[in-house]
C-alpha positions as CSV (number, residue, x, y, z in Angstrom):
1,X,8.1,-1.6,-23.2
2,X,4.4,-0.9,-22.9
3,X,2.7,-0.1,-19.6
4,X,-1.1,-0.4,-19.1
5,X,-2.6,0.8,-15.8
6,X,-5.2,-1.6,-14.5
7,X,-6.1,1.0,-12.0
8,X,-4.8,4.4,-10.8
9,X,-6.7,4.7,-7.5
10,X,-5.8,5.0,-3.9
11,X,-6.6,2.2,-1.4
12,X,-10.0,3.8,-0.7
13,X,-10.9,4.8,-4.2
14,X,-14.0,3.3,-5.8
15,X,-14.3,5.0,-9.2
16,X,-10.6,4.3,-9.8
17,X,-9.3,0.8,-9.3
18,X,-6.3,-0.3,-7.2
19,X,-3.0,1.1,-8.5
20,X,-1.8,-2.0,-10.4
21,X,-0.2,-2.2,-13.9
22,X,0.7,-4.5,-16.7
23,X,4.1,-4.3,-18.3
24,X,4.8,-5.9,-21.7
25,X,8.3,-6.6,-23.0
26,X,9.7,-9.1,-25.3
27,X,6.3,-10.7,-25.9
28,X,5.8,-11.4,-22.2
29,X,3.7,-9.7,-19.5
30,X,4.5,-8.7,-16.0
31,X,1.7,-7.7,-13.5
32,X,3.0,-5.0,-11.1
33,X,1.0,-5.6,-7.9
34,X,-2.3,-7.5,-7.8
35,X,-4.7,-5.7,-5.6
36,X,-8.3,-6.5,-4.7
37,X,-9.7,-4.9,-7.9
38,X,-7.1,-6.5,-10.3
39,X,-9.3,-9.4,-11.4
40,X,-12.2,-7.1,-12.2
41,X,-10.0,-4.6,-14.0
42,X,-8.5,-7.4,-16.1
43,X,-12.0,-8.7,-17.0
44,X,-13.1,-5.3,-18.1
45,X,-10.1,-5.1,-20.4
46,X,-10.8,-8.5,-21.9
47,X,-7.7,-10.0,-20.3
48,X,-7.3,-13.2,-18.3
49,X,-4.8,-14.3,-15.7
50,X,-3.5,-16.8,-18.2
51,X,-2.0,-13.9,-20.2
52,X,0.3,-13.0,-17.3
53,X,3.7,-14.6,-17.1
54,X,4.9,-13.1,-13.8
55,X,3.8,-10.8,-11.0
56,X,5.9,-8.4,-9.0
57,X,4.9,-7.4,-5.5
58,X,6.0,-4.0,-4.2
59,X,4.7,-4.3,-0.6
60,X,2.0,-6.0,1.5
61,X,-1.2,-4.0,1.5
62,X,-4.5,-5.3,0.2
63,X,-4.7,-2.8,-2.7
64,X,-1.4,-4.3,-3.9
65,X,-1.7,-8.0,-3.0
66,X,-5.5,-8.6,-2.3
67,X,-6.1,-10.2,-5.7
68,X,-3.2,-12.7,-5.4
69,X,-5.4,-15.4,-3.9
70,X,-7.7,-15.5,-6.9
71,X,-4.7,-15.3,-9.2
72,X,-3.1,-18.3,-7.5
73,X,-6.3,-20.4,-7.5
74,X,-7.1,-19.7,-11.1
75,X,-3.6,-20.5,-12.3
76,X,-3.4,-23.7,-10.2
77,X,-6.8,-25.2,-10.9
78,X,-7.9,-23.6,-14.2
79,X,-4.7,-23.0,-16.2
80,X,-2.6,-25.6,-14.3
81,X,0.7,-23.7,-14.3
82,X,2.7,-21.7,-11.9
83,X,3.4,-18.1,-12.8
84,X,6.6,-16.5,-11.6
85,X,6.3,-14.4,-8.5
86,X,8.9,-11.7,-7.9
87,X,9.3,-9.9,-4.6
88,X,12.0,-8.5,-2.3
89,X,13.5,-11.4,-0.3
90,X,12.2,-9.7,2.9
91,X,8.6,-9.9,1.7
92,X,8.4,-13.6,0.8
93,X,7.8,-15.0,4.3
94,X,5.3,-12.3,5.4
95,X,3.4,-12.5,2.1
96,X,2.5,-16.1,2.8
97,X,2.2,-16.0,6.6
98,X,0.4,-12.7,7.0
99,X,-1.5,-12.3,3.7
100,X,-2.2,-15.5,1.7
101,X,-1.9,-18.5,4.0
102,X,-5.4,-18.2,5.5
103,X,-7.0,-18.5,2.1
104,X,-4.6,-20.6,0.1
105,X,-3.5,-23.3,2.6
106,X,-5.3,-26.6,2.0
107,X,-4.4,-30.1,0.8
108,X,-1.8,-29.6,-1.8
109,X,-1.1,-26.0,-0.9
110,X,1.1,-25.2,2.0
111,X,3.4,-22.5,0.8
112,X,3.9,-19.8,-1.9
113,X,5.9,-22.4,-3.8
114,X,2.9,-24.6,-4.3
115,X,1.3,-21.8,-6.3
116,X,4.1,-19.7,-7.7
117,X,7.6,-20.1,-9.0
118,X,9.0,-17.8,-6.3
119,X,12.0,-15.7,-7.3
120,X,13.2,-13.5,-4.5
121,X,14.9,-10.2,-5.5
122,X,17.7,-8.5,-3.7
123,X,17.0,-4.7,-3.3
124,X,19.6,-2.6,-5.1
125,X,20.6,-5.5,-7.4
126,X,19.1,-5.3,-10.9
127,X,17.5,-8.4,-12.3
128,X,15.9,-9.2,-15.7
129,X,12.2,-10.0,-15.1
130,X,11.2,-10.4,-18.7
131,X,13.1,-10.3,-21.9
132,X,14.3,-6.8,-22.3
133,X,12.9,-5.7,-18.9
134,X,15.3,-5.1,-16.0
135,X,14.1,-4.0,-12.6
136,X,15.9,-2.8,-9.5
137,X,14.0,-2.6,-6.2
138,X,14.6,0.5,-4.0
139,X,13.5,0.5,-0.4
140,X,11.4,3.7,-0.1
141,X,9.7,5.2,3.0
142,X,6.0,4.4,3.5
143,X,5.0,3.0,6.9
144,X,7.6,2.4,9.6
145,X,8.6,-1.2,9.9
146,X,6.6,-2.2,6.9
147,X,9.0,-2.5,3.9
148,X,7.9,-1.0,0.6
149,X,9.9,-1.2,-2.6
150,X,9.7,1.2,-5.5
151,X,11.0,0.0,-8.9
152,X,13.6,1.3,-11.3
153,X,12.8,-0.2,-14.7
154,X,15.5,-0.4,-17.3
155,X,17.6,2.2,-15.5
156,X,15.6,5.2,-16.6
157,X,11.9,4.7,-15.6
158,X,11.0,5.0,-11.9
159,X,7.7,3.6,-10.7
160,X,6.9,4.2,-7.0
161,X,5.2,1.9,-4.6
162,X,3.5,3.8,-1.8
163,X,6.0,6.3,-0.5
164,X,6.3,9.5,1.4
165,X,7.7,12.6,-0.2
166,X,11.4,12.3,-0.8
167,X,12.7,15.1,-3.0
168,X,16.4,14.2,-2.4
169,X,15.8,10.7,-3.8
170,X,13.9,11.9,-6.9
171,X,16.6,14.5,-7.7
172,X,19.4,11.9,-7.1
173,X,17.7,9.4,-9.4
174,X,17.4,12.0,-12.2
175,X,20.9,13.5,-11.8
176,X,22.9,10.4,-10.9
177,X,20.9,7.6,-12.4
178,X,19.6,9.3,-15.5
179,X,15.9,8.7,-14.8
180,X,13.7,10.3,-17.5
181,X,10.2,9.6,-16.3
182,X,8.6,9.0,-12.9
183,X,5.2,7.5,-12.2
184,X,4.6,8.7,-8.6
185,X,1.8,7.9,-6.1
186,X,0.0,11.1,-5.0
187,X,-2.3,11.8,-2.1
188,X,-4.4,14.8,-3.3
189,X,-5.1,16.3,0.2
190,X,-2.4,17.1,2.8
191,X,-1.0,16.0,5.0
192,X,0.8,13.2,3.3
193,X,1.6,11.0,6.3
194,X,2.3,7.7,4.4
195,X,2.1,9.1,0.8
196,X,3.6,12.0,-1.0
197,X,0.8,14.6,-1.1
198,X,0.2,17.0,-4.0
199,X,1.2,20.1,-2.1
200,X,4.6,18.7,-1.4
201,X,5.1,17.4,-4.9
202,X,4.3,20.9,-6.2
203,X,7.4,22.1,-4.4
204,X,9.6,20.2,-6.9
205,X,11.4,22.3,-9.4
206,X,9.5,22.7,-12.7
207,X,12.1,20.7,-14.7
208,X,11.5,17.8,-12.4
209,X,7.7,18.2,-12.4
210,X,7.7,17.9,-16.2
211,X,8.7,14.2,-15.9
212,X,6.4,13.3,-13.1
213,X,3.1,11.5,-13.7
214,X,0.7,11.2,-10.8
215,X,-1.1,8.0,-9.8
216,X,-2.7,6.3,-6.7
217,X,-5.1,9.2,-6.3
218,X,-8.6,9.5,-4.8
219,X,-11.9,9.6,-6.4
220,X,-12.0,13.4,-6.4
221,X,-9.2,13.4,-8.9
222,X,-11.3,15.2,-11.6
223,X,-11.4,18.3,-9.3
224,X,-7.6,18.6,-9.5
225,X,-7.2,18.5,-13.2
226,X,-5.3,21.6,-14.1
227,X,-4.0,22.1,-10.6
228,X,-0.9,19.9,-10.7
229,X,1.7,22.3,-12.0
230,X,3.8,20.7,-14.7
231,X,2.8,17.2,-13.6
232,X,0.2,15.1,-15.3
233,X,-2.2,12.4,-14.1
234,X,-1.7,8.8,-15.2
235,X,-4.9,7.6,-16.8
236,X,-6.7,4.4,-15.8
237,X,-6.6,1.6,-18.4
238,X,-4.5,3.7,-20.8
239,X,-1.5,2.0,-22.4
240,X,1.8,4.0,-22.3
241,X,4.8,3.3,-24.4
242,X,8.1,3.7,-22.6
243,X,11.2,4.1,-24.7
244,X,14.6,4.6,-23.0
245,X,12.7,5.9,-20.0
246,X,10.6,8.4,-21.9
247,X,6.8,8.3,-22.1
248,X,6.0,8.6,-25.8
């Protein structure tokens, strides 16, 4: 599969867009989260919403769902088709009631189902989202009482949503599940209250750091180049090829 980062920035970053990505597999395209800056990032890359077959939502924060209103309207009124929307079953109701209803509700649009082909996912149960692309949602810690789901793609590639530092989980995924690469959100300055911060991530053993790629960082990221141990930064707009979980 190929993964292209529409943005690699934190919720407050401006130089770096919202941490959203495109995944291509089997000739189809999945949008992983659709934040406020996703429409502009797609435009700058010469891509349109019509090139996206499905969207996967990790959790309900504006930098992850703030672009869904435009996506829904464009697909309904310009391209006249319903894209597939994947999300944990626990997110489907709140996504409409608390994030999208105020903008999307109108004559002919009274639920998510009027704009998307909604396919709820059960956390912990793998599902094929695109040809050759399997995903398993894992509930990971972020903000109390606000569920956030990181994603295990094709068994060996782990892509975090927003999550606090959880060394035990990372080590278990590598040792027990065979994860070979981790794209992990990273707050550059401590303390990491709702995100893993760089200082904590640097406590990981070197063999684990070598497979960690850092994303969801602030605009001062250039000041931290060379200060991330064995870990590397994910680059905005770069396309990565993932083969059997390895970044090649």
